[in-house]
C-alpha positions as CSV (number, residue, x, y, z in Angstrom):
1,X,5.0,-10.8,-2.7
2,X,7.4,-10.8,-4.6
3,X,7.2,-10.4,-8.8
4,X,10.7,-11.4,-11.6
5,X,10.6,-9.5,-14.8
6,X,7.8,-10.8,-17.0
7,X,5.5,-10.8,-14.3
8,X,4.3,-8.0,-14.0
9,X,3.8,-5.0,-15.6
10,X,3.4,-1.2,-14.8
11,X,0.8,-0.7,-17.4
12,X,-1.0,-2.7,-20.2
13,X,1.8,-3.8,-22.5
14,X,4.8,-2.6,-20.5
15,X,6.4,-5.5,-19.5
16,X,8.4,-5.4,-16.1
17,X,11.5,-5.3,-15.8
18,X,13.4,-6.0,-12.4
19,X,12.4,-7.6,-9.3
20,X,9.7,-6.1,-6.6
21,X,8.4,-7.5,-3.2
22,X,5.2,-5.9,-2.7
23,X,3.1,-5.9,0.0
24,X,-0.5,-6.0,-1.3
25,X,-3.2,-4.2,0.2
26,X,-5.9,-4.8,-2.8
27,X,-6.5,-7.4,-6.2
28,X,-8.6,-6.5,-8.5
29,X,-9.8,-8.1,-11.8
30,X,-7.9,-6.2,-15.9
31,X,-9.7,-6.6,-19.3
32,X,-6.3,-9.7,-19.3
33,X,-7.2,-12.3,-18.4
34,X,-4.2,-12.8,-17.5
35,X,-2.9,-10.4,-15.7
36,X,-4.4,-8.5,-12.3
37,X,-4.0,-5.2,-10.8
38,X,-2.1,-5.6,-7.8
39,X,-2.2,-2.6,-5.4
40,X,0.6,-2.7,-2.5
41,X,3.8,-1.2,-1.0
42,X,7.3,-2.1,-0.8
43,X,8.5,-3.4,2.2
44,X,10.4,0.0,2.8
45,X,6.7,1.5,4.2
46,X,6.8,-0.6,7.2
47,X,9.7,0.8,8.2
48,X,10.4,2.6,11.4
49,X,11.0,5.3,9.7
50,X,8.7,5.4,6.6
51,X,6.2,8.2,6.4
52,X,4.4,6.9,4.0
53,X,0.6,7.6,3.6
54,X,-0.3,6.9,0.6
55,X,-3.6,4.2,0.1
56,X,-0.7,2.2,-2.2
57,X,2.9,3.5,-3.5
58,X,2.5,0.0,-6.8
59,X,-0.3,-0.2,-8.7
60,X,1.2,-2.6,-11.4
61,X,-0.6,-5.6,-13.5
62,X,0.4,-8.8,-11.8
63,X,0.0,-12.7,-14.4
64,X,-2.5,-14.2,-12.1
65,X,0.0,-17.5,-12.3
66,X,2.3,-16.0,-9.7
67,X,-0.6,-14.5,-7.3
68,X,-2.1,-18.0,-6.2
69,X,1.1,-18.4,-4.9
70,X,0.9,-15.0,-2.8
71,X,-2.2,-16.0,-1.8
72,X,-4.2,-13.7,-3.7
73,X,-6.9,-13.8,-6.3
74,X,-9.0,-11.5,-8.2
């Protein structure tokens, strides 16, 4: 999924200012019904030279309005 500035937060109340592509691993509800926690990786983790062994590299709050477009729901 792709998120643009204003569609995600790095933590509650801290709005994201950049665009990101996230390969989703998990989605969980948050305390704010407008956002869900999204856990995932950047596309670079799938490169053949990548050595990512983390369960996820991104842990961000994403607007629930963006999730249906990505086929995800908390």
